C-alpha positions as a printed Julia matrix, in Angstrom:
133×3 Matrix{Float64}:
  92.92  101.6    71.4
  93.46  100.35   74.73
  93.78  102.37   77.46
  95.79  101.09   81.0
  93.9    99.43   83.68
  96.57  101.58   86.12
  94.38  104.39   84.38
  90.85  103.26   84.68
  91.57  102.14   88.65
  92.69  105.53   89.31
  90.11  107.39   87.38
  87.69  104.47   89.8
  89.36  105.35   92.49
  90.45  109.15   92.77
  88.03  110.67   89.87
  85.58  113.56   90.65
  83.38  115.48   88.79
  84.63  119.33   90.53
  83.81  122.94   89.15
  86.69  124.43   88.81
  86.35  128.44   90.49
  88.49  131.26   90.31
  87.89  131.66   94.49
  86.5   134.97   96.34
  88.32  136.72   99.61
  85.9   135.49  102.52
  84.4   139.07  102.58
  82.6   138.63   99.37
  81.81  134.97  100.22
  79.8   136.13  103.0
  78.58  139.82  101.19
  76.98  136.92   98.47
  75.66  134.97  100.29
  73.2   137.61  102.1
  72.65  138.2    98.23
  72.0   134.98   97.51
  68.03  134.26   96.56
  67.2   130.9    95.55
  67.67  129.57   91.38
  70.56  132.31   91.47
  73.87  129.71   90.57
  75.81  128.85   93.69
  78.92  128.64   92.68
  79.28  132.3    92.21
  78.84  132.89   95.67
  82.36  131.22   96.2
  84.18  132.52   93.02
  83.77  132.66   89.73
  83.37  129.16   87.15
  86.2   128.65   85.05
  84.71  126.14   83.0
  81.51  123.35   83.13
  81.73  120.27   85.78
  85.42  118.86   85.19
  86.75  115.15   86.17
  89.96  114.87   87.95
  91.61  112.95   89.69
  92.21  114.65   93.16
  94.02  112.24   96.03
  92.26  114.07   99.08
  89.14  115.93   99.24
  90.59  118.48  101.64
  90.35  122.13   99.18
  86.94  120.94   97.85
  83.97  123.18   98.93
  81.03  121.39   99.09
  77.89  124.58   99.61
  75.87  124.6   102.24
  73.26  126.23   99.19
  73.84  122.53   97.12
  75.3   120.39   99.2
  75.4   118.24   95.7
  77.7   120.59   94.04
  81.51  120.22   94.17
  83.48  123.5    93.93
  87.46  123.66   93.47
  89.69  126.23   94.26
  91.91  127.1    91.32
  94.12  130.03   91.93
  97.48  129.48   90.46
  98.83  126.99   87.11
 101.13  125.35   90.41
  97.26  124.29   92.36
  95.71  123.28   89.12
  94.08  118.92   89.38
  95.1   116.82   87.41
  92.12  115.45   84.89
  91.21  112.5    83.96
  91.26  112.75   80.07
  94.97  113.64   80.87
  95.34  110.33   82.61
  93.9   108.21   79.58
  96.28  110.86   77.43
  98.89  110.0    78.33
  98.47  106.42   79.19
  97.71  105.56   75.58
 100.49  106.93   74.71
 102.49  105.1    76.93
 100.99  101.82   76.09
 101.86  103.05   72.28
 105.98  103.59   73.66
 105.56  100.2    75.8
 104.58   98.52   73.1
 107.33   99.73   70.01
 110.0    99.07   72.72
 109.44   95.69   73.49
 108.98   94.94   69.36
 112.4    96.35   69.12
 114.04   94.75   72.36
 112.62   91.39   70.61
 113.45   91.55   67.04
 116.61   93.97   67.39
 119.42   90.88   66.24
 122.44   91.74   69.17
 125.24   91.72   66.81
 127.29   88.49   67.63
 131.55   90.64   67.77
 129.33   92.69   70.18
 128.13   89.64   72.58
 131.24   87.76   72.36
 133.31   90.79   73.46
 131.11   91.43   75.98
 131.23   87.61   76.76
 135.1    88.08   77.08
 135.06   91.24   79.4
 132.95   89.28   82.04
 134.74   86.06   82.18
 138.01   88.33   82.38
 137.0    90.48   85.7
 135.55   87.46   86.87
 139.31   86.01   86.7
 140.9    88.71   87.87
 138.89   89.2    90.49
């Protein structure tokens, strides 16, 4: 099924591969940094990883944590359901059904016959309004 170019463009421009974490407070992060040994998971210093890395749409990178221990890693702290980022797979899911809905609507409009009585009465009303004005 076709996916809209706007969804692809949104992914290309604003899509980021990040690891979602449930963040620790600053004291815990400081303690974890002091206890961190080479080879230990870096994400666990800053919080509990919620999943594997996911692709999300981010308009701003100000909330992303780039750990000093591994600068290639991008962590995004999420606390409540209101702060969850928009996942790219959701954008593609919505785009797929939006295209289908628009296609069905355009076919319905194109092939739906307009009743002649309705079109005549509408023309008469418009003519009356313009003549009265």
